[in-house]
C-alpha positions, 0 to 999 in steps of 0.5 A: 500500500502506498503512503498516499493510500495509508494517509487516505485510509487513516483520514477516512477512519478518523472522520468516520469516528468523529461523525459517529461520536457526534451521535452519542447524545441524541434523544430517541426521536433524533435517533429514529430520524437518523436511522430512518434516513440511513435505512431509507437512503440505502434502500433508495440507492439499491432500488435506483441501481437495480431498476436502472434509474438514478441511484443518487435520486433514489438515495435522496428520496429514500433518505428523506422519506426514511427520515420523515417516517423516523421523525414522525413515528411516536415513541409509543408506536416503536415500543416492542415490549408487551 
């Protein structure tokens, strides 16, 4: 591995760590919004790529829809305990 690639890999790892560390103080609604947006974006990218459409547009639409669903879901609807 060349020195340039090592520096890029370490930089990407550090940036990911900082971004993930910022998620530690989120409340339940913010966590649902973030996870819904991430899941929606992933599904949107996959759907766009599989259907031959724009993966970028699929990711944007899926991410927005997932974040909205996560944000507007009440805590009572999410509980799994009987």
